[in-house]
C-alpha positions in Angstrom: 11.6 -6.8 23.5 12.9 -5.1 20.7 16.3 -5.9 18.4 18.8 -3.2 19.6 20.6 -4.1 16.2 18.2 -2.5 14.1 19.4 0.5 12.3 15.7 2.2 10.4 16.8 2.1 6.5 19.8 0.1 7.3 20.8 -2.5 4.5 17.2 -3.3 3.7 18.9 -5.5 0.4 20.3 -7.9 3.2 17.6 -8.7 5.1 16.0 -12.1 4.9 12.5 -10.8 4.7 10.9 -7.8 3.8 6.8 -7.1 4.2 5.6 -4.5 1.4 1.9 -4.1 3.4 -1.4 -2.1 3.0 -2.7 -0.4 6.0 -6.7 -0.7 6.9 -7.7 -4.0 6.5 -4.6 -5.5 6.2 -1.8 -4.5 8.6 -4.6 -2.9 11.1 -7.4 -5.8 10.3 -8.1 -8.4 12.7 -8.4 -9.3 16.2 -6.1 -7.1 18.6 -4.6 -10.6 19.4 -3.3 -11.1 16.0 -2.2 -7.5 15.3 -0.2 -8.0 18.7 1.1 -10.8 18.1 2.1 -9.7 14.3 3.7 -6.3 15.5 5.1 -7.9 18.1 7.2 -10.3 16.0 8.2 -7.8 13.8 9.7 -6.0 16.1 11.9 -8.5 17.9 12.9 -9.2 14.2 14.0 -5.9 12.9 17.6 -7.1 12.1 16.1 -9.6 9.7 12.8 -8.1 8.8 12.0 -5.1 6.7 9.1 -3.0 6.8 7.2 -0.6 4.4 3.6 0.5 4.3 2.0 0.5 0.8 -1.5 2.6 1.2 -3.9 4.9 0.5 -2.9 7.1 3.9 -0.6 10.0 3.3 2.7 10.4 5.6 0.2 12.6 7.8 -1.5 9.9 8.8 1.2 7.3 9.2 3.0 9.6 12.0 -0.2 9.9 13.9 -0.5 6.0 13.5 2.8 5.1 14.7 3.3 7.5 17.5 0.3 5.5 18.7 2.1 2.6 19.1 1.9 0.6 15.7 5.4 -0.1 14.4 7.3 2.3 12.6 7.9 1.4 8.7 11.4 2.0 7.0 9.9 3.4 3.6 6.6 4.5 2.7 4.7 4.2 -0.7 1.9 6.2 -0.1 -1.2 8.3 -1.6 -2.0 4.9 -3.5 1.6 5.0 -4.9 2.3 8.7 -5.7 4.4 9.2 -2.9 7.6 7.0 -2.5 9.3 8.3 1.1 12.0 7.4 3.5 11.1 7.6 7.3 14.0 9.5 9.2 13.1 9.1 13.2 9.4 10.7 12.7 9.4 12.6 9.7 8.6 10.8 6.3 10.7 12.5 3.4 9.9 11.9 -0.4 13.0 10.3 -2.5 13.1 12.6 -4.8 14.8 10.7 -7.4 12.0 8.0 -7.2 9.1 11.0 -7.9 10.4 12.7 -10.5 8.4 10.4 -13.0 5.2 10.8 -10.6 5.7 14.5 -10.7 5.9 15.0 -14.2 2.8 12.8 -15.2 0.9 14.4 -13.2 1.7 17.9 -14.5 -0.4 19.5 -11.9 -3.5 18.0 -13.0 -5.3 18.6 -9.8 -7.2 21.8 -10.4 -8.5 20.7 -13.8 -9.1 17.1 -12.4 -11.4 19.0 -10.0 -13.1 20.9 -11.9 -14.0 18.4 -14.9 -15.5 16.1 -12.0 -17.1 19.0 -10.3 -20.7 18.2 -10.8 -19.6 14.2 -11.2 -22.8 12.0 -10.2 -21.9 10.1 -6.7 -18.3 11.7 -6.4 -18.3 13.8 -3.4 -14.2 15.4 -3.2 -12.8 14.4 0.2 -11.3 17.4 1.8 -7.4 16.6 1.2 -4.3 18.2 -0.1 -2.1 15.0 -2.0 0.4 16.5 -4.2 0.0 13.9 -6.9 -3.8 12.7 -6.7 -7.4 13.9 -6.1 -9.6 11.6 -4.0 -13.6 11.3 -3.6 -15.8 9.3 -1.8 -17.7 7.1 -3.9 -21.9 6.6 -4.0 -21.6 3.2 -6.2 -25.5 3.4 -7.0 -25.1 6.9 -8.3 -21.8 7.0 -9.6 -21.9 7.5 -13.8 -19.0 4.8 -15.6 -18.6 7.6 -18.1 -17.3 9.3 -16.0 -14.1 6.8 -15.9 -13.8 7.5 -19.5 -13.8 11.5 -19.0 -10.6 10.7 -16.8 -8.7 8.6 -19.2 -9.3 11.3 -21.7 -7.8 13.6 -19.6 -4.7 11.1 -19.3 -5.3 10.1 -15.9 -6.1 6.7 -14.5 -9.5 6.1 -12.3 -9.2 4.0 -9.6 -12.5 2.7 -7.5 -11.5 0.3 -4.2 -13.8 -1.0 -1.7 -17.3 0.3 -3.6 -16.8 3.6 -1.7 -13.6 5.5 -2.6 -12.5 7.1 -6.2 -9.0 8.3 -6.8 -7.6 10.1 -10.0 -4.2 9.0 -10.4 -1.3 10.1 -12.6 -1.3 7.6 -15.9 0.7 4.6 -15.0 1.2 5.0 -11.6 -0.5 3.3 -8.3 0.7 0.7 -5.4 2.6 -1.7 -8.0 4.7 0.3 -10.0 5.8 2.2 -7.2 6.6 -0.4 -5.0 8.5 -2.3 -7.7 10.5 1.2 -8.0 11.2 1.2 -4.4 12.1 -2.6 -4.3 14.6 -2.1 -7.2 16.3 1.1 -6.1 17.3 -0.3 -2.5 18.5 -3.5 -4.2 16.0 -5.8 -2.4 15.8 -9.5 -4.0 12.4 -9.4 -5.3 11.6 -13.1 -3.8 12.4 -11.7 -0.1 9.1 -9.1 0.0 5.6 -10.4 0.0 3.1 -7.5 -0.7 -0.6 -7.9 1.5 -3.2 -6.6 0.4 -7.3 -6.5 0.9 -9.0 -4.2 -1.7 -9.3 -3.2 -5.1 -6.7 -0.2 -4.8 -4.1 -3.2 -3.8 -4.8 -4.7 -7.2 -1.5 -3.4 -9.3 0.9 -4.4 -6.2 -0.6 -8.2 -6.1 -0.5 -8.1 -9.9 3.1 -7.0 -10.4 4.7 -10.4 -9.7 6.4 -9.7 -6.6 5.4 -12.5 -3.8 1.8 -11.6 -2.5 -0.8 -12.1 -0.3 -4.7 -11.1 -0.2 -6.0 -11.7 3.0 -8.7 -13.1 4.6 -11.6 -10.7 4.8 -10.1 -9.1 1.4 -12.6 -7.4 -1.2 -14.3 -10.0 -3.3 -13.4 -8.4 -6.4 -9.5 -8.4 -5.6 -9.9 -12.3 -4.7 -11.6 -12.9 -8.1 -8.7 -11.2 -10.0 -5.8 -12.8 -8.0 -6.8 -16.2 -6.8 -5.2 -17.9 -10.1 -2.0 -15.8 -10.1 0.6 -18.7 -8.8 2.6 -15.8 -6.9 -0.1 -14.6 -4.9 -1.4 -16.4 -1.8 -4.9 -16.1 -0.6 -5.1 -16.4 2.9 -8.1 -17.6 5.4 -6.5 -15.2 8.8 -8.2 -11.8 8.7 -5.6 -9.3 8.5 -2.7 -9.4 10.7 -3.2 -13.3 10.8 -3.6 -13.3 6.9 -0.2 -11.9 7.0 1.5 -14.4 9.4 0.1 -17.2 7.5 1.2 -16.2 4.3 5.1 -15.9 5.7 4.8 -19.1 7.4 3.1 -21.2 4.0 5.7 -19.4 1.9 8.6 -19.7 4.4 9.9 -16.6 4.3 10.9 -16.1 7.7 10.3 -17.8 11.2 7.2 -17.1 12.4 6.0 -16.9 15.9 4.5 -20.0 17.5 0.9 -20.4 18.4 
């Protein structure tokens, strides 16, 4: 049963709780039962719960995912923070005023980066057409750490995650800065937000100062970096179960029993 009073994207600042969640391993992690429990709870409380996806995935993937039965978000921080968008029906539309700095910082750097890293050991270019990032599959055994210096010298930021992905991002742009920019833009009270993640590409989001959870099963390197931060809860529950565990422990919203 869904909340019939819910109007997507409306009154985000008035919601009791806003979940800003990574997808793979986090919102999509855990057992089928745990995911159903989380998703049903969100749908039944849409008038009091806001949903934002903060993910390395692109809008096309998100549309296909939600058409397959995953709850639709109201806003998306996608492409590892380089997309900030609102969801209208089944369309994900960038918010131009929030993306101006991202575009200017990127400065059409895609071709330059691809050429500079064409022979970089341990990196295999992904067949993608992202607007403000270049992405690679990572072989950690073959990777040369000097590649990170090369990326920084060009004016961009390198980001390795889950020991298998490598992104080149606009300098200073990642999940953390972008979710904070969106939360401020929407007038959401920071203490009503929960950022949830599980790999190093979620680090900036978990470190940004908003209430956060590293879900059970998270990358060990991420847990090492955030476990001493007072605003970050380290959950035992895997994926979706860890999100609900944190909501209950931090008293952000009533949670389902059982």
